[in-house]
C-alpha positions as a Markdown table, in Angstrom:
| # | Residue | x | y | z |
|---|---|---|---|---|
| 1 | Met | -50.0 | 115.6 | -26.3 |
| 2 | Ile | -47.5 | 117.9 | -27.9 |
| 3 | Lys | -45.7 | 120.0 | -25.4 |
| 4 | Phe | -43.3 | 122.9 | -25.8 |
| 5 | Ala | -40.5 | 123.5 | -23.3 |
| 6 | Thr | -37.2 | 125.3 | -23.1 |
| 7 | Glu | -33.9 | 123.6 | -23.0 |
| 8 | Lys | -30.8 | 125.8 | -22.5 |
| 9 | Asp | -32.9 | 128.9 | -23.6 |
| 10 | Lys | -34.0 | 127.1 | -26.8 |
| 11 | Leu | -37.6 | 126.2 | -27.4 |
| 12 | Val | -38.0 | 122.4 | -28.0 |
| 13 | Cys | -41.1 | 120.5 | -28.8 |
| 14 | Val | -41.8 | 117.0 | -27.4 |
| 15 | Ala | -44.7 | 114.6 | -27.4 |
| 16 | Glu | -45.8 | 113.6 | -23.9 |
| 17 | Leu | -46.9 | 110.1 | -24.2 |
| 18 | Asn | -48.4 | 110.1 | -20.7 |
| 19 | Gly | -48.0 | 106.4 | -20.1 |
| 20 | Arg | -48.9 | 105.5 | -23.7 |
| 21 | Leu | -46.6 | 103.3 | -25.7 |
| 22 | Gly | -44.9 | 104.9 | -28.8 |
| 23 | Val | -44.5 | 102.5 | -31.7 |
| 24 | Tyr | -42.4 | 103.2 | -34.7 |
| 25 | Leu | -43.0 | 101.0 | -37.8 |
| 26 | Asp | -41.0 | 100.8 | -41.0 |
| 27 | Asn | -43.0 | 101.3 | -44.2 |
| 28 | Asp | -43.1 | 97.6 | -45.0 |
| 29 | Ser | -45.0 | 97.0 | -41.7 |
| 30 | Leu | -47.3 | 100.0 | -42.3 |
| 31 | Ile | -48.2 | 98.7 | -45.8 |
| 32 | Glu | -48.7 | 95.1 | -44.4 |
| 33 | Leu | -51.0 | 96.4 | -41.7 |
| 34 | Ala | -52.9 | 98.5 | -44.3 |
| 35 | Thr | -53.3 | 95.8 | -46.9 |
| 36 | Gly | -52.9 | 92.5 | -45.0 |
| 37 | Glu | -55.1 | 90.5 | -42.7 |
| 38 | Lys | -58.0 | 92.7 | -41.4 |
| 39 | Ser | -58.0 | 91.2 | -38.0 |
| 40 | Arg | -54.3 | 92.0 | -37.4 |
| 41 | Arg | -55.0 | 95.6 | -38.6 |
| 42 | Gln | -57.9 | 95.9 | -36.2 |
| 43 | Arg | -55.9 | 94.5 | -33.2 |
| 44 | Phe | -53.1 | 97.0 | -33.9 |
| 45 | Leu | -55.6 | 99.9 | -34.2 |
| 46 | Asp | -57.3 | 98.8 | -31.0 |
| 47 | Ala | -54.0 | 98.8 | -29.2 |
| 48 | Leu | -53.2 | 102.3 | -30.4 |
| 49 | Leu | -56.7 | 103.6 | -29.4 |
| 50 | Thr | -56.4 | 102.2 | -25.9 |
| 51 | Gly | -52.8 | 103.0 | -25.1 |
| 52 | Gly | -50.4 | 103.8 | -27.9 |
| 53 | Asp | -49.2 | 106.4 | -30.4 |
| 54 | Leu | -47.8 | 105.6 | -33.9 |
| 55 | Leu | -44.5 | 107.5 | -34.2 |
| 56 | Phe | -44.5 | 108.7 | -37.8 |
| 57 | Ser | -41.5 | 110.3 | -39.5 |
| 58 | Tyr | -40.7 | 112.2 | -42.7 |
| 59 | Thr | -39.2 | 109.0 | -44.0 |
| 60 | Asn | -42.6 | 107.3 | -43.5 |
| 61 | Ala | -44.4 | 110.2 | -45.3 |
| 62 | Val | -42.0 | 110.1 | -48.2 |
| 63 | Glu | -42.0 | 106.4 | -48.7 |
| 64 | Ile | -45.8 | 105.9 | -48.4 |
| 65 | Ala | -46.2 | 108.4 | -51.2 |
| 66 | Gly | -44.9 | 105.8 | -53.6 |
| 67 | Pro | -47.6 | 103.1 | -53.7 |
| 68 | Gln | -50.5 | 103.7 | -56.2 |
| 69 | Gly | -54.0 | 102.3 | -56.7 |
| 70 | Lys | -55.5 | 100.0 | -54.2 |
| 71 | Thr | -52.4 | 100.0 | -52.0 |
| 72 | Ala | -52.4 | 103.8 | -51.7 |
| 73 | Thr | -56.1 | 103.7 | -50.9 |
| 74 | Ala | -55.6 | 101.0 | -48.2 |
| 75 | Ile | -52.7 | 103.0 | -46.6 |
| 76 | Arg | -54.8 | 106.2 | -46.6 |
| 77 | Ser | -57.6 | 104.3 | -44.9 |
| 78 | Phe | -55.4 | 102.8 | -42.3 |
| 79 | Leu | -53.8 | 106.1 | -41.4 |
| 80 | Asp | -57.3 | 107.7 | -41.2 |
| 81 | Asp | -58.2 | 104.9 | -38.8 |
| 82 | Val | -55.2 | 105.8 | -36.6 |
| 83 | Lys | -57.0 | 109.1 | -36.0 |
| 84 | Ser | -55.1 | 111.4 | -33.6 |
| 85 | His | -53.0 | 108.6 | -32.1 |
| 86 | Trp | -49.8 | 109.5 | -34.0 |
| 87 | Thr | -46.8 | 111.7 | -33.3 |
| 88 | Pro | -44.6 | 113.4 | -35.9 |
| 89 | Leu | -41.3 | 112.0 | -34.8 |
| 90 | Ser | -37.9 | 113.5 | -35.2 |
| 91 | Met | -35.6 | 111.2 | -37.1 |
| 92 | Asn | -32.3 | 112.7 | -35.8 |
| 93 | Pro | -31.0 | 110.0 | -33.5 |
| 94 | Trp | -28.5 | 112.4 | -31.9 |
| 95 | Glu | -31.3 | 114.8 | -31.0 |
| 96 | Val | -33.3 | 111.9 | -29.6 |
| 97 | Ala | -30.4 | 110.8 | -27.4 |
| 98 | Gln | -29.6 | 114.3 | -26.3 |
| 99 | Arg | -33.2 | 114.9 | -25.2 |
| 100 | Glu | -33.3 | 111.6 | -23.3 |
| 101 | Ala | -30.0 | 112.5 | -21.6 |
| 102 | Asn | -31.5 | 115.9 | -20.6 |
| 103 | Gly | -34.5 | 114.3 | -18.9 |
| 104 | Phe | -37.1 | 114.0 | -21.6 |
| 105 | Leu | -37.6 | 110.3 | -20.7 |
| 106 | Gly | -41.1 | 109.0 | -21.7 |
| 107 | Gln | -41.4 | 111.7 | -24.3 |
| 108 | Ala | -40.9 | 111.4 | -28.0 |
| 109 | Pro | -38.9 | 114.2 | -29.8 |
| 110 | Val | -41.3 | 115.8 | -32.3 |
| 111 | Ser | -40.1 | 117.0 | -35.7 |
| 112 | Glu | -41.0 | 120.6 | -35.6 |
| 113 | Ser | -40.4 | 121.0 | -39.3 |
| 114 | Phe | -42.8 | 118.0 | -40.0 |
| 115 | Met | -45.5 | 119.7 | -37.8 |
| 116 | Lys | -45.1 | 123.0 | -39.7 |
| 117 | Ala | -45.2 | 121.3 | -43.1 |
| 118 | Tyr | -48.3 | 119.2 | -42.4 |
């Protein structure tokens, strides 16, 4: 669930994982899950659907735009199967650390610009 809060009079946006596990994968892993062994893909999707969220960044979005043909179709299908179990993650490590230090434990910092763009 995306939640808005204030921190030092500034509006911030975080994803409340509510006991769910946030998983960030590099694009090689995303592509492997999309194109590789179907049973592995299904086990990963089942894990997301029962207790996880895929943490997805601008970097992921830019890099998965490169593959063409069958690979691109497989990636699109895989991400469609993730359904709503993804979070647009901020890729600023300093912001992540600052939010954790300020008490946003168990919450993933959301990229507000990513949310607005997509």
